[in-house]
C-alpha positions in Angstrom: 48.7 73.5 86.7 46.4 73.0 83.7 46.2 69.4 82.4 47.4 70.3 79.0 50.5 72.1 80.3 51.2 69.1 82.6 50.9 66.7 79.6 53.2 68.9 77.5 55.8 69.0 80.2 55.6 65.3 80.7 56.0 64.7 77.0 59.1 67.0 76.8 60.7 65.4 79.9 60.0 61.9 78.6 61.8 62.7 75.3 64.8 64.1 77.2 64.7 61.1 79.5 65.0 58.7 76.6 68.0 60.7 75.3 69.7 60.6 78.7 68.9 57.1 79.6 72.2 55.8 78.5 74.2 58.9 79.4 77.2 58.6 81.6 76.3 61.9 83.2 74.6 60.9 86.5 73.9 64.6 87.4 71.9 65.1 84.2 70.0 61.9 84.7 69.1 63.0 88.2 68.0 66.4 86.8 65.4 64.9 84.5 64.2 62.4 87.1 63.8 65.2 89.7 61.5 67.1 87.3 59.4 64.1 86.6 59.1 63.4 90.3 58.0 67.0 91.0 55.0 66.6 88.7 53.6 63.6 90.6 54.7 64.4 94.2 54.3 68.1 95.1 56.6 69.7 97.7 55.3 70.2 101.2 55.9 73.8 102.0 53.9 74.0 105.3 55.5 75.9 108.1 57.8 77.9 105.8 57.9 81.6 105.4 56.3 82.9 102.2 59.6 83.8 100.5 61.3 80.4 101.2 58.2 78.5 100.2 57.8 80.3 96.9 61.4 79.8 95.9 61.5 76.2 97.0 58.3 75.4 95.1 59.6 76.7 91.8 63.0 75.3 92.2 61.5 71.8 93.0 59.1 72.0 90.1 61.9 72.8 87.7 64.1 70.1 89.0 66.7 72.9 89.4 69.1 71.3 91.8 72.1 72.0 89.5 70.8 75.6 88.8 70.5 76.3 92.6 73.9 74.8 93.2 75.5 77.2 90.7 73.4 80.1 92.0 74.2 79.3 95.7 78.0 79.0 95.0 78.0 82.2 92.9 76.1 84.4 95.2 76.8 82.8 98.6 73.2 83.4 99.3 71.7 82.2 102.6 68.2 82.2 101.0 69.4 79.8 98.3 71.0 77.5 100.8 67.7 77.5 102.8 65.8 76.6 99.7 68.2 73.7 98.8 68.1 72.5 102.4 64.3 72.5 102.5 63.9 70.6 99.3 66.6 68.1 100.3 65.1 67.4 103.7 61.5 67.3 102.6 61.9 65.1 99.5 65.0 63.0 100.4 66.1 63.6 96.8 69.7 62.5 96.0 70.1 65.4 93.6 69.1 68.0 96.2 71.2 66.3 99.0 74.2 66.6 96.8 73.4 70.2 95.9 73.3 71.0 99.6 76.7 69.3 100.0 78.3 71.2 97.2 77.0 74.6 98.4 78.1 73.9 102.0 81.6 72.8 100.7 81.9 76.2 98.9 81.5 78.1 102.2 84.7 79.1 104.1 83.4 78.0 107.5 84.8 74.7 108.7 81.5 73.6 110.1 79.8 74.0 106.7 82.6 72.0 105.1 82.3 69.3 107.7 78.6 69.1 107.0 79.3 68.7 103.3 81.7 65.9 104.0 79.1 64.2 106.1 76.5 64.3 103.3 78.9 62.9 100.8 79.9 60.2 103.3 76.3 59.2 103.9 75.5 59.0 100.1 78.6 56.9 99.4 77.8 54.6 102.3 74.2 54.1 101.0 74.7 54.2 97.2 78.4 53.8 96.5 80.8 56.4 95.0 79.2 56.1 91.5 76.3 58.2 92.9 78.6 61.2 92.9 79.5 63.1 89.8 83.1 64.1 88.9 83.1 67.4 90.8 81.3 65.8 93.8 83.9 63.1 93.9 86.7 65.7 93.8 85.1 67.7 96.6 84.6 64.7 98.8 88.2 63.6 98.3 89.5 67.1 98.9 87.4 67.6 102.0 88.7 64.3 103.5 92.2 65.5 102.7 91.8 69.0 104.2 90.2 67.5 107.3 93.1 65.1 107.8 91.1 61.9 107.2 93.9 60.2 105.2 93.0 56.6 106.1 89.5 57.1 104.7 90.8 58.9 101.7 93.3 56.2 100.9 90.6 53.5 101.0 88.3 55.6 98.9 90.5 56.8 96.1 90.5 53.6 94.1 86.7 53.6 94.0 86.3 57.2 92.7 86.1 56.2 89.1 84.9 59.6 87.8 88.0 61.3 89.0 90.8 61.7 86.4 93.8 59.6 87.1 96.0 62.7 87.4 93.9 64.0 90.2 94.1 60.7 92.0 97.9 60.6 91.6 98.2 64.1 93.1 96.0 63.3 96.0 98.1 60.3 96.8 101.3 62.4 96.5 99.8 65.0 98.9 99.0 62.4 101.5 102.6 61.2 101.3 104.1 64.7 101.5 106.6 65.0 104.4 105.2 68.5 105.2 102.4 66.8 107.2 105.0 65.9 109.8 103.5 62.6 110.6 103.1 59.1 109.0 100.2 58.7 106.7 97.9 55.8 106.1 100.3 54.6 103.4 103.4 54.8 105.5 105.0 57.8 103.9 108.6 58.4 103.4 110.4 61.0 101.3 111.3 58.6 98.5 107.7 57.4 98.2 106.5 61.0 98.1 108.9 61.9 95.4 108.1 58.9 93.2 104.4 59.9 93.6 105.0 63.6 93.0 107.0 63.1 89.8 104.8 60.4 88.4 102.8 62.9 86.1 106.1 64.0 84.5 107.2 60.4 84.0 103.9 59.3 82.5 104.0 62.3 80.1 107.4 61.2 78.8 109.2 64.1 80.4 112.4 64.1 82.4 111.8 64.0 86.1 112.6 67.0 88.3 114.6 66.6 91.4 115.2 68.6 94.6 118.2 70.7 95.6 119.6 69.8 99.1 117.4 70.9 102.0 117.9 74.4 103.3 115.8 77.3 104.5 113.8 77.4 101.3 110.5 75.6 100.7 110.3 72.5 98.5 108.9 74.4 95.4 111.9 76.7 95.5 114.3 73.7 95.5 112.9 72.2 92.3 115.6 71.6 89.7 116.9 69.1 87.2 119.7 66.6 87.8 122.8 67.9 85.9 123.5 64.6 84.3 119.8 64.2 83.2 119.8 67.7 81.8 123.0 67.1 79.9 121.6 64.0 78.3 118.5 66.0 77.3 120.6 68.6 75.7 122.8 66.0 73.9 119.7 64.8 72.2 118.6 68.2 71.0 120.3 68.2 67.6 118.5 65.1 66.6 115.1 66.5 67.8 115.7 69.8 66.1 116.7 68.2 62.8 113.2 66.8 62.6 112.0 70.4 62.5 114.4 71.2 59.7 117.4 72.6 61.7 120.8 71.1 60.7 122.6 73.3 63.2 121.6 74.5 66.6 123.1 77.9 65.7 120.3 78.3 63.3 117.6 78.0 65.9 115.5 81.2 66.2 116.0 83.4 69.3 113.2 83.1 71.8 112.6 85.9 74.2 111.2 84.9 77.6 109.6 87.9 79.3 109.4 87.9 83.1 107.7 90.7 85.0 109.3 91.3 88.4 108.0 93.3 91.3 109.7 93.4 94.7 111.0 89.8 94.4 111.8 87.3 97.1 113.7 84.0 96.8 111.1 82.8 94.3 112.6 84.9 91.5 115.8 82.8 91.6 113.5 79.7 91.3 111.9 81.0 88.2 115.1 82.2 86.5 117.1 79.1 87.4 114.4 77.0 85.7 114.8 79.2 82.6 118.6 78.8 82.6 118.1 75.0 82.8 116.0 74.9 79.6 117.0 72.4 77.0 116.4 75.0 74.3 119.5 77.1 74.2 118.9 80.2 72.2 117.1 82.3 74.7 116.8 86.0 75.5 115.6 86.2 79.1 114.1 89.6 79.8 113.5 90.5 83.4 111.3 93.6 83.6 111.7 95.3 86.9 108.3 97.0 87.5 109.8 99.8 89.7 110.5 97.6 92.6 112.6 100.2 94.3 116.3 100.6 95.1 116.2 98.1 98.0 115.5 95.3 95.5 118.1 96.3 92.9 120.8 94.2 94.3 118.6 91.0 94.5 117.5 91.5 90.9 121.1 92.1 89.7 122.3 89.0 91.5 119.7 86.9 89.7 120.5 88.5 86.3 124.2 87.7 86.9 123.4 83.9 86.9 123.5 83.7 83.1 124.8 86.0 80.2 121.4 85.5 78.4 119.6 87.5 81.0 118.9 91.2 80.6 117.2 93.6 83.0 114.8 96.3 81.7 113.6 98.8 84.2 110.1 100.4 84.1 110.0 104.1 84.9 107.0 103.6 87.3 105.1 100.7 88.7 102.3 99.9 86.3 101.5 96.2 87.0 102.5 92.9 85.4 100.9 93.5 82.0 102.3 97.0 81.4 105.7 95.4 82.4 105.1 92.7 79.8 104.4 95.2 77.1 107.8 96.8 77.9 109.4 93.4 77.8 107.9 92.7 74.4 109.2 96.0 73.1 112.6 95.2 74.5 112.7 91.6 73.2 115.2 90.6 70.6 113.7 87.2 69.6 111.5 86.5 66.7 109.4 84.4 69.1 108.2 85.7 72.5 106.9 83.7 75.4 106.2 84.6 79.1 106.8 83.2 82.5 105.6 84.3 85.9 108.3 85.3 88.3 107.3 82.9 91.1 106.7 79.7 89.0 109.0 76.9 88.0 109.4 75.8 84.4 110.1 72.2 83.4 113.4 72.1 81.4 111.5 71.0 78.3 108.9 73.8 78.4 110.4 76.1 75.8 111.5 73.3 73.5 108.1 71.5 73.6 106.1 74.6 72.9 108.5 75.7 70.2 108.2 72.3 68.5 104.4 72.7 68.4 104.7 76.2 66.9 107.5 76.1 64.4 106.8 75.4 60.7 103.1 75.3 61.3 101.5 78.6 60.1 98.0 77.5 61.1 99.3 77.4 64.8 99.1 81.0 65.9 100.4 80.4 69.4 101.0 77.7 71.9 100.3 77.1 75.6 101.0 74.3 77.9 99.7 72.7 81.1 100.7 73.6 84.6 100.6 71.8 87.9 99.2 73.8 90.8 101.3 73.6 94.0 101.8 75.3 97.3 105.3 76.1 98.5 105.5 72.6 100.2 104.5 71.0 96.8 101.0 69.9 97.9 98.5 70.5 95.2 95.0 70.9 96.6 92.7 73.9 96.2 89.1 73.1 97.1 87.0 72.5 94.0 89.9 72.8 91.6 91.8 70.2 89.7 95.5 70.2 90.3 96.4 70.6 86.6 95.2 73.4 84.4 96.1 75.3 81.2 98.7 77.9 82.0 97.7 81.1 80.3 101.0 82.7 81.3 102.8 80.2 79.1 101.7 81.8 75.8 104.3 81.5 73.1 103.8 83.5 69.9 105.7 84.8 66.9 106.5 88.5 66.9 104.8 88.8 63.5 101.6 87.4 65.0 101.7 89.8 67.9 101.4 92.7 65.4 97.9 94.1 65.2 96.7 92.6 68.5 97.2 95.7 70.6 99.5 94.4 73.3 98.4 93.4 76.8 95.8 95.4 78.5 97.4 97.4 81.3 94.7 96.7 83.9 96.4 95.0 86.8 94.4 91.8 86.6 93.1 89.3 84.0 95.5 90.4 81.3 96.4 86.8 80.3 92.8 85.7 79.9 91.7 88.9 78.1 94.6 88.7 75.7 93.9 85.0 75.0 90.2 85.7 74.2 91.2 88.8 72.1 93.7 86.7 70.1 91.0 84.2 69.5 88.5 86.8 68.4 90.9 88.6 66.0 92.7 85.6 64.5 89.7 83.2 64.6 91.7 80.4 66.1 92.7 79.4 69.7 96.3 78.8 70.8 97.4 75.1 70.5 97.7 73.5 73.9 100.7 71.3 74.4 99.1 68.6 76.6 102.1 68.2 79.0 102.7 69.5 82.5 105.5 72.0 81.7 105.2 74.3 84.7 104.6 74.2 88.4 102.6 77.3 89.3 102.6 78.6 92.9 99.4 78.7 94.9 99.5 81.7 97.2 96.7 83.0 99.3 97.9 86.6 98.8 98.2 86.3 95.0 96.2 88.7 92.7 94.4 85.8 91.1 93.6 83.4 93.9 92.0 85.8 96.3 89.4 86.6 93.6 88.3 83.1 93.0 86.8 80.1 94.9 84.8 77.1 93.8 81.9 78.4 91.7 82.5 82.0 92.9 84.4 85.0 91.4 84.8 88.5 92.6 82.4 91.0 91.1 85.3 93.0 89.6 86.4 89.9 87.6 82.9 89.3 86.3 82.3 92.9 85.4 85.7 93.1 83.6 85.0 90.0 81.6 81.6 91.3 80.6 83.3 94.5 79.4 86.0 93.0 77.3 83.8 90.4 75.8 81.4 93.1 74.5 84.4 94.7 72.9 85.7 91.4 71.5 82.4 90.8 69.7 83.0 93.9 67.7 86.5 92.9 66.9 85.3 89.7 65.3 83.2 91.5 62.8 85.5 94.6 62.1 88.5 92.7 60.7 90.7 95.7 61.6 93.9 95.8 63.6 93.6 96.5 67.3 94.9 99.8 68.5 97.6 99.7 71.2 95.7 99.3 74.4 98.4 100.8 76.6 98.5 104.0 74.6 94.7 104.2 74.5 94.4 103.8 78.3 97.0 106.5 78.9 95.1 108.8 76.5 91.8 108.1 78.3 90.4 106.3 75.3 90.0 102.7 76.5 87.7 100.7 74.3 86.3 98.8 77.3 85.9 99.4 81.1 87.9 98.0 83.9 87.5 98.3 87.7 88.9 101.6 89.0 91.5 100.0 91.2 92.9 98.0 88.4 93.7 101.2 86.5 95.1 103.0 89.6 92.2 105.4 89.4 91.1 107.2 92.6 88.1 105.8 94.3 86.9 109.0 96.0 84.5 110.0 93.2 81.0 110.6 94.5 78.1 109.7 92.1 74.8 111.5 92.1 72.9 108.3 91.3 73.9 104.6 92.0 71.5 102.2 90.3 71.6 98.7 91.7 69.9 96.0 89.6 70.4 92.7 87.7 72.1 94.2 84.7 72.0 91.0 82.8 68.3 90.9 82.2 67.9 91.4 78.4 64.2 92.0 78.5 64.6 95.2 80.5 68.1 96.2 79.4 66.9 98.7 76.8 64.7 100.6 79.2 67.4 100.5 81.9 69.9 102.0 79.4 67.4 104.7 78.4 66.8 105.6 82.0 70.6 105.8 82.7 71.2 107.9 79.6 68.3 110.3 80.5 69.8 110.7 84.0 73.2 111.5 82.5 71.6 114.0 80.0 70.0 115.7 83.1 73.5 116.4 84.4 73.8 113.6 87.0 76.9 111.5 87.4 75.7 107.9 87.3 77.1 104.5 88.4 75.6 101.0 88.2 76.2 97.9 90.3 75.2 94.4 89.2 73.3 92.5 91.8 72.0 89.1 90.6 68.2 88.5 90.9 67.8 85.1 92.6 64.2 84.7 91.3 65.6 84.1 87.8 67.2 80.8 89.0 70.1 81.0 86.5 72.7 78.3 86.2 75.3 80.2 83.9 77.2 83.2 85.3 75.4 86.3 84.0 77.1 89.2 82.1 75.8 92.7 81.6 73.3 93.0 78.7 74.7 94.8 75.7 72.7 98.1 76.0 74.0 98.7 79.5 77.5 97.4 78.8 77.8 99.8 75.9 77.2 102.8 78.1 79.8 101.4 80.6 82.4 100.8 77.9 81.9 104.2 76.4 82.5 105.9 79.8 79.0 107.4 79.8 78.3 105.7 83.2 80.6 103.9 85.6 80.2 100.3 86.9 81.2 99.9 90.6 81.6 96.7 92.5 80.9 95.6 96.1 84.7 95.2 96.7 85.3 98.9 96.1 84.8 102.1 98.1 81.5 103.6 96.9 79.9 107.0 97.6 76.6 108.2 96.1 73.7 110.5 96.7 70.7 108.3 95.8 70.8 104.6 95.6 68.0 103.5 93.4 66.8 99.8 93.1 64.2 99.2 90.4 63.9 95.4 91.3 63.3 94.7 95.0 64.1 91.0 94.5 67.8 91.7 94.1 67.8 92.4 97.9 66.2 89.2 99.2 69.0 86.7 98.8 70.3 87.2 102.3 74.0 87.7 101.3 76.9 90.0 101.9 76.6 93.6 100.9 79.3 96.0 99.7 82.4 96.4 101.7 82.4 100.2 101.9 79.2 102.0 100.7 77.8 105.3 101.8 74.8 107.1 100.3 72.3 109.7 101.4 69.1 108.0 100.4 67.9 104.6 99.3 65.1 104.7 96.8 63.2 101.4 96.3 60.7 101.0 93.5 57.8 99.0 94.6 55.9 97.0 91.9 52.2 96.3 92.4 52.8 92.6 93.3 55.7 90.5 94.6 55.6 87.9 91.7 58.5 87.7 89.4 58.5 85.1 86.6 57.4 81.8 88.1 58.2 82.8 91.7 54.9 83.9 93.3 56.6 85.7 96.1 59.9 86.9 94.8 60.4 89.5 97.5 58.8 90.8 100.7 59.1 94.3 102.2 60.7 92.7 105.4 63.3 90.8 103.5 64.3 93.7 101.4 64.5 96.0 104.4 66.7 93.6 106.3 69.2 93.4 103.5 69.2 97.1 102.6 69.9 97.8 106.3 73.2 95.9 105.9 74.2 98.1 103.0 73.5 101.5 104.5 71.9 103.3 107.4 70.5 106.0 105.0 66.8 106.7 105.0 64.8 104.4 102.8 62.0 105.6 100.5 59.5 103.2 98.8 58.0 104.6 95.6 55.1 102.9 93.9 55.5 102.4 90.1 53.7 100.2 87.7 56.9 99.5 85.8 60.2 100.0 87.5 62.1 100.0 84.2 59.9 102.6 82.5 62.0 105.6 81.8 59.2 108.1 81.7 57.8 106.9 85.0 61.0 106.5 87.0 63.1 109.5 85.9 60.8 112.1 87.6 60.9 110.1 90.9 64.7 110.2 90.9 64.7 113.8 90.0 62.3 114.6 92.8 64.6 112.8 95.4 67.7 114.5 94.0 66.1 117.9 94.3 65.1 117.1 97.9 68.7 116.1 98.8 70.3 119.1 97.2 67.9 121.4 98.9 
């Protein structure tokens, strides 16, 4: 490195170091320290293969432990893990040791998680718990919990000062939970467990839930409110509502609670019973049966018969939770609408508290509240996640404010988050969060949401969908126009943004002439990529794209498709497919070989006739001197497909004029 560049980097890092010297963020302090260290103590890369050595050298020089942690969790790349491991072992750096622990913790294999716990354990023994950042303290505590090491966890919890108190309370409650079937280090009994479980509600000034007598239902489905406590809560309602300007309870506005229901089990009664027990009396509870089938009609009717405020609306066909919600909104009688998931429990003060934050405050466009995550046995832990979160399904909004927003998108997933972001884009304000735990949301391994997420990782379908709707939202911010009804637009084939095929109940047997696999988030080449894609479409080819992150870019934030490519996807000119889907194509073309070197899982079900790899003159990409090798690319491509592989030399893999004839030649060959 030239002396002037080294001096410039040192000066820059020194300035940042001064700013961070008093920071409470230990991870950021380590990041700057690591970069300074890399300038005076080079990394020993002897004995490493060219690929690992090149990536490790750049990652170390950049002090990019946090970047590599995010990249490793997001891509689950074996190459990234090897790089982190090499730097950690050869430098002894705390930042890199903790990066390795986090990435190992994010793997599903028990051996990897045991290794992560061992690293955290060693760091704490040598440096104390303060050496761990908040997420690392959470991971260490959760790994001890999941591995049944309650004695160690009990002794440690009081020393994890970066952990929020609520998380500590929930971990203590989980160790006391009778579902473990054995005494814990703290000498658990049911009364101790219940005091611990209900402590967050007590500390928030809320009435405490209780449990129905034991039976054949799990603990979450026995949550309730003591009748005497509920009566006292309701007796105080006139006084509380008078502060909002209501002299009589009869004058309270009707609030419709929309609950989408599909093939319910006992959990529907849990959800509806909680709504019946609300302190706010003037409710219109709308159960939308999403075409569950005749075998479920009796169960739904039995739940509806529990209270005269409950109505059942039947969807003509199964369309998913968000299409059902739209039907519920159209059927709602209230001037305020809120939502509740059919398998969650609502605290008896949920509707009242959110209403109080909304009523008489025109600047508040909508309200949401917090939710406590819980499994059926009322344990809370989900590795890498806090036990309390904002509940997007708790949205409460005036009917008048719903107008002009376009209703829920009818894709089968992500409707809550998309609607929240669209509301923010159109109205210019975010919903007000009532900072109280007003729901217990069920953690289920088979849920539509949970199977798509893990610590630092999300399914490609989720990321692609978010990229699509955020591109559309950016246009909404500047247009100032009302949003057309999304359900009607989808049914007419005029959606303003793309969604995964399976989310829209579209067939997945379409065969594409060309499938382009590339890092679609690279802005520098996005214009050329879009030009190439449009040219192929103009030539009569059906074209799909798949995003495959390029590890040589060493990104920390999750990438979204660049606008020129996303515009083509949203307009339906090309399709975006995802590794989780069934994919059929003629030619798979990869302009950037380095997207195939990360040593990670390929698509679940892909078949193509030919793989066309565009070979640049040299393997350098950015600062990475060897960003790819022919051998590494070949190994990963072989996991994708057993189709013949053709390497084509090109000076610029994103040059439309140079690449299009190569693709056309291969297509002609295949069709012949």
